[in-house]
C-alpha positions in Angstrom: 163.1 31.3 79.3 161.1 32.7 76.4 158.9 35.8 76.8 155.7 34.3 75.6 153.8 31.6 77.5 150.8 29.7 76.1 148.3 29.2 78.9 145.3 26.9 79.2 143.0 27.5 82.2 140.4 24.8 82.8 137.8 25.8 85.4 135.3 23.3 86.9 132.3 23.7 89.2 128.7 24.8 89.2 127.5 26.5 86.0 126.2 29.6 87.9 129.7 30.2 89.5 131.4 29.4 86.2 129.3 32.2 84.6 130.2 34.6 87.4 133.9 33.9 86.9 133.6 34.3 83.1 131.9 37.6 83.5 134.5 38.8 85.9 137.6 38.5 83.7 136.5 37.8 80.1 136.0 40.5 77.5 132.6 39.7 76.0 131.2 41.4 72.9 127.6 42.6 72.3 126.8 39.2 70.8 127.8 37.5 74.1 131.0 36.0 72.6 134.2 36.0 74.6 136.8 37.8 72.6 139.7 38.1 75.1 140.6 37.8 78.7 141.7 40.7 80.9 143.1 40.0 84.3 142.6 43.7 85.1 138.9 43.3 85.1 138.9 41.0 88.2 142.0 42.4 90.0 142.4 46.0 88.7 145.6 48.0 89.1 144.6 51.6 89.8 144.6 53.7 86.7 146.7 56.5 88.3 149.5 53.9 88.6 149.3 53.0 84.8 148.5 56.3 83.1 150.8 58.2 80.9 150.9 61.0 83.5 152.1 58.6 86.3 155.5 59.2 87.7 158.2 56.5 87.3 157.7 55.7 91.0 153.9 55.3 90.5 154.5 53.1 87.4 157.0 50.9 89.4 154.4 50.5 92.2 151.8 49.6 89.6 154.1 47.0 88.1 154.8 45.5 91.5 151.1 45.4 92.3 150.4 43.7 88.9 153.0 41.0 89.6 151.6 40.4 93.1 148.0 40.1 91.9 148.6 38.3 88.6 152.0 36.7 88.8 153.0 38.2 85.4 154.5 41.6 84.3 151.8 42.3 81.7 148.3 41.1 81.3 147.3 38.2 79.1 146.1 38.5 75.6 144.5 36.2 73.1 146.6 35.2 70.2 144.8 35.2 66.8 145.3 31.4 66.7 143.4 30.8 70.0 139.8 30.4 70.7 139.8 32.3 74.1 136.8 30.4 75.6 135.1 27.1 75.2 132.2 25.8 77.3 133.6 22.2 77.6 130.6 20.8 79.5 127.9 21.9 81.8 130.4 22.0 84.7 133.7 22.9 82.9 135.0 25.9 80.9 138.4 26.3 79.2 140.2 29.6 78.5 143.3 29.8 76.2 145.6 32.8 76.1 149.2 34.0 76.1 151.1 35.9 78.8 154.6 37.4 79.1 157.4 35.5 80.8 155.3 33.5 83.2 151.9 31.9 83.6 149.3 33.8 85.7 149.6 31.5 88.8 149.0 34.3 91.3 145.9 35.4 89.4 144.5 31.9 89.5 145.4 31.5 93.2 143.6 34.8 94.0 140.6 33.9 91.8 140.3 30.6 93.5 139.9 32.4 96.9 137.0 34.4 95.5 135.4 31.5 93.7 135.9 28.9 96.3 133.5 26.3 94.8 135.5 26.2 91.5 138.6 24.0 90.8 141.3 25.5 88.5 143.7 23.6 86.4 146.4 25.8 84.7 148.9 24.6 82.0 151.7 27.1 81.2 153.6 26.0 78.1 156.9 27.7 77.0 157.0 26.5 73.4 160.4 28.1 72.7 162.1 26.2 75.5 160.0 23.1 75.2 158.7 22.9 78.7 155.5 23.3 80.6 154.2 23.7 84.1 151.0 22.1 85.3 149.0 23.4 88.4 145.9 22.3 90.2 144.6 25.2 92.3 141.6 25.6 94.7 140.7 27.7 97.7 143.8 29.9 97.2 146.3 27.1 97.3 148.3 25.1 94.7 147.2 21.5 95.5 149.6 20.0 93.0 152.2 21.1 90.5 154.7 19.5 88.1 157.0 20.6 85.4 157.9 18.7 82.2 160.6 19.4 79.6 160.8 18.1 76.1 157.3 19.2 75.2 156.7 18.7 71.5 154.9 21.4 69.3 
C-alpha cells in the first residue's frame, strides 16, 4: 500500500444542493475559485485535539475522531497537477485531490447522509501499487463497490 491515494469524487444531483455541498468542504478564494478541499470544514475535529498544546492523549483522540469521520489519517490536499473542482454539467460536479493511505470513504458516507438528494461516486487510485477502488454511495450507504488491479498510469 502506498501512502498517497489519488481520489476523484463525482457528485450528482440538484444544482442548489451541489452548491451547498461545495460550499461546505471546498476552500474557495475571493474570486470564487475552488483552490482546495478541506474535510475539516464539513466534519471538524475540535481544535483543542489538534493544537500544539494538546496532550498526546488528546492528539490520539483527535486522530481517532478524524479516522472515524473521514476514513483517513490526514485530510486531503490538492496536488499541483490537479484541478480540484470542475462543474461537469448542471447536475454534476467533480473534485480531484490526494489523501494519505486510504480514500475518504467515511467522509463521503457521512456527507451523503447530510446531502441525501446527492449521489456520490468515489474512485481511489493507488498509482504506486497499480490498483483502484470504486464506490457508489448515497444516503449513508455504499450501494456498490469494486476493486481493480493492474491500473495503468
